[in-house]
N, C-alpha and C positions, 0 to 999 in steps of 0.2 A: 383923798390923795390926788395930787396933781398928775397929769398924764406923763410928765417926764419921769416921775418916780416909779410909775407903773412899768414904763418901758425899761428903766434901769433895773428894776427887780426881775423882770422877765429875762433880760439879757444875763444878769447875774445867775439866775436859775439855770439857764441854758449852759453857761460856762461851768457851773458846778456839776451838772449832770454829765457833761462831756468829760470833765476831769475824772469823775468816778468811773464812768464807762471805760475810758482809756486805761485807767489803772487796773481795772479788773481784767480787761482784755490782755494787757501786757503781762500780768501775773499768770494768767492761764496759758499764754503762749510760752512763757519762760518755763513754767512747770512741765509743759509737754516736751519742750526741747531738752530739758534735763533728763526726763525719763528716757527719751530716745538715746541720749548720750550714754546712759548707764546700761542700756540693754545690749548685751553682747551680739545678738543677732543683727543689730543695726550697724555695728562696726563694719561688718562684711560689706553691706550695701553701700555704706558711705565711702569706704576705700575704693570700691570698684567704680562708683560714680565719679569720684575725683580722678582716678587714673584714666577712665574713658574720656573725660572732658579734656584733660591736659595732654594725654599721650596719644589719643586717637588709635587705640589698639585695634588690630585686625581681629576677625572672628577667631582665628587660631590662637592668637596671643591671649585674647579674652578668656578662652577656655583654659589655657595653661595658667594664666595669672589667677583666675578664679580658684583653681585647685590649690595653688600656693597660699592664697589668702584664706581659703577654707581651713587648711591645715594649721596655719598660724593662729587663726581665731580660736580653733579648738584648743590649741596649746595654751593660748592666753586665758581662755575660760578655765582650764585646769589650774593654771597658776593662781588665778583670781580665787577660785574655790579653795585651794590649798591655803592661801594667805588668809582668807577669811576664817577658815577652820583654826589655823594656828592662833590668830588674833583672838578668836572667840575663846579658845582654851585659856589664854592668858587672862582675859577678862573674867571668865568663870572662876579661875583660881583666886583672883583679887576679890571677887564678890564673896567667895567662900570664907576668905580671911576676914572680910569686913563683917560678915554675918555673925561671927563669933563675938564681936564687940557690941552688938545691938541688943536693945531691950525687945521683948516680944512685940510691942506696938511698932517699933521701928522696923523690925523684921517683916511684919505684915505689909508695911508700906513699901519696903524694898522688894518684896515679891511682886507687887503691882508694877513697880518700875522695871523689873526683869521681864515681865510679859510685854510691856511697851517696847523695850529694847529689841526683843526678838522679832516682833512684828515689823518694826521699822527697818531692821537690818535686812530681813528677807524681802521686803517691798522695795527698798531703795536699790539694793545691789542686784536684784533679779537673780538670786541663786536659791537653790534648794536648801532647806534646813539641814544642819549637820546631823548625821545619824549618830545617835547615842548608844 
């Protein structure tokens, strides 16, 4: 191999490694940001940080505003949990109707899918499982 080809291959290798590393870092940071966005406890911190930055709240205002936001976030968490429960009930009803149409083999596969759905919902939405 001529020296030019060796240099070209090394540079190409560096570019490819950089591309892969950048993609992995970007995916990791995006996943972390999405998790924070879906965590109710982060809503409170984010809103307070934004209000402090833009409004320059006094310590007294900060205390009062924090209490207002705490109450609002608690209310939103309740709404979110209620909505998830209601949605879950509709999905369970649909699944029960679909199960009646399946063969035993299909039903076994559906049971696996149901387990995956439950784990995903709880993980993504950061809520407690519905009490049955």
